[in-house]
N, C-alpha and C positions, 0 to 999 in steps of 0.2 A: 081629104081626111088631113088635116093641118094639126100643129101642135107638140112638141114635147112632150119626150116623160125621161123621168130620175128613171136609171134602169141601175140594181145594185145586182152585187156578187153573193152569193149562194150567203154570205160570213154577213152580211148586210154593210159591204161598203159600196161607197159610190163607185161605179164605173165608168158612168159619162150618162150621156142625155141624147136620145134615140126622136126618130118621129113617131109621131101615132102611129102611122101604117106600120111598122117595126115591131115594134111593141103588140098590135094588133095579131100579128104573126108568131110572132113567140108565144103568147099566151091561149092561140087557139094549136098549135104545134106540141102543147104542153114542154116546153122549154122553160117556163116561167111563171109564177103567179100572182096573183093580183095581190099587191099591198094595199092602194089607195086610188080610190077613182071616185070623178065627179059625180054632181047629184044627177045628173043626165047621163042616157044612154046612147052607147050609138046604136043608128037603125039605120039596118038593111031591109032589101025584098021579103028577105026570109029570117033575117035574124035579128036579135038587141042583145047588145053585149053592152057590158059597164062600159064607160069611159075613162082608160087609166089616165093615172097623173105619175103613180110610183109602182114597177113591178120588180120581180127580185127572179131573180137566175137560178135555175135549180140544181144544175149543175158548176161547179166553182169553175174559173175561169182564172187563169197566173197571170198575175201582172209582173212584169221586170221592175222595182224597184231603182233602180242602176242608173237607169237613162233618164237623164238631166231634161228640163222640159225646154222648150225652145225659145228662147228671145225672139221675143217680137215688141213690136209699137206700141198694140193691143195690152197684150200681156203684161208692160213692163207700165202703162199708165193704170190698166186694171190691179196690180202689187200697190203704186203709190198713193190708189184712191183718188184717180185719176186730180190732184191739187199738184201746185209744184211744190218740192221737194224741197224751193231755195226762200219764197217768201210764203207760200202758202195758198195762193187763189189758185181756187178750183174750175175747170172747166172752159175755161178763156185760152184759145191758141196753144195747145199743148205741143212741146218739144220732146223727143229725148234728149239726155243730154250726157254727156261721157265726162264722169269724173274726172279723168286723167284723159284729157284729152288724146282721141288715135292720132292727133302729127307730132305726139310727145312719145308714142306706142302705147293708148292705154289699149286694151283690149273691149272687144263687143263682149262684155257679159255682164250675166246677172248682178255681181257684184263693181260695175264700172259703169251701169245707166241707172240712170235717174228721169224720173218726170220733170220738167223744167217750163216753167210760161216761155213763149218769145222773147218779150223785155229782159227775164233772167239770165236765157242763156247766153243772146247776145251780148249781150254786161259781161258775162264771164270769157265769153270766146276761146281759144287756145288757149286760158290760165287756169290752175289751179285753184279751186274756191276760196282756200285763203290765202293766195296771193294778193286778192280783190276786196279781201275783207268778206267772203259768202261763206253762209254755214249751212251745212246740210240738217235739215229738220230730222231726219232718221239716216240710219245707216241703210247702205244699198245690200237686201240680201235676196237670195233667189227665191223664186213664187213659188204658195204651194197649191194644192191643188183647189179648186173650186171648194167655197165651203156647204153645207150641205143645207143653210136656213137659204141661200140665192139659190139653187137648182132647183129645176120642178118646177119654171115660170114664178119664183117666188114664193111655194109654197113651202119648200124642202124644212121651214121649222115647223108647222101644220101636220107633214107627213110623221115628222119624229116623235110628236105627244103621241100617234096611235102607235107606236114599236113600244115589243114589252121594253123595262125602263133599263133594265142592263144592256141590250140593243142598243139604244138609242146615245147610252153613256160610252160605248166602245164607240159608234157609230162618229157621237160630236168631237173625241177623241184623236180617229183615224185623221179625220178630215182636217183640224184646225191644231194639229203637231204638235 
């Protein structure tokens, strides 16, 4: 059993993506309800189950909102759309650059880290962008949770269309902030 399933809270907020096996266990134990499934079923010797893509937990799970998302290279690249924030080149030899260099006391924080291609990062070195005539395309900001359209293997938008209209609107507002 391989695959990923989008898990929604009881309020239809996206919580996380879990394994297909975990989703089946939650469904079989009546801890979750099926929201969306693939056309093909999951089959065993004695049973046939729908192939879940999106499930909703039946009981509400509290999530602390104050916890900041950990800064990682992968998260910075995703936030910046895998493109250099100085020249705009996409996906080629990307690095994380500190706008205020660490050598000058700059922190490793969401407000100071941006995606840069290797040539731009090398050109900037340990200087500030304005000192060498470079400009940021966008201001660094904390990363948001993964938007629903990209969740569930790219089928999040399809799943939203099947939800009640009011629920889909609130879910979209929640994830896109």
